[in-house]
N, C-alpha and C positions, 0 to 999 in steps of 0.2 A: 663574133658573128656565128650564127648557127645555120647550117644548110641541111635540108632534108631532100633526099632523092629516092625514088623507088616506085613500088606499086603495091596494092593491097586488095584484098577481097572487098566486095561492096557491103559486107556485114561482118561484124557489128560496127558501131561508131568507133572513130579513131581520134585521138587528140595527142598532140606533142607540144610541150611547154618548155620554156627556158627561163632561167633565173640568173641574174648578174649582180654581183657585189651585194648580196643580201637584199635586193630590191624585190619588187612585186613579180609574181610569175606572169609571163607574157605568152600567149598562144603563138606557136610557129606554124602549126598546121592542125586543122580540124576537119572532120568529115562526119556528117549526120546522115546516116543510112536512109531513114525514112524520108527525110527531106529531099534525098536524091532518088526516091523511087525503089530503094533496095530493101530486100528483106532476107530471111533465113536461107532461101534458095541461092542467094549470091555467095554462099560459102563454097559452092562447087566451081570447078574450073570453067572458063579461064578467069584470070584476074579481072575484076570490073573496073578498077581505077588504076590507070598507068600514066606514066609521064609526070609523075609528081616531081616538082623542082621549086622548092620554096626557100628563100634565104631571108634572114632577119638579123 
């Protein structure tokens, strides 16, 4: 099992993948900045995406 917790800026895009026993890569967490209405100004404080808690 992989668990991701935390926060990040709203820009750029973020992706976290896992791979088990030489199998295919599986996405654990993805964030698409433009699809969420975020751009380069989202690099400034505060953190735009908080409360991340994904497990797979």
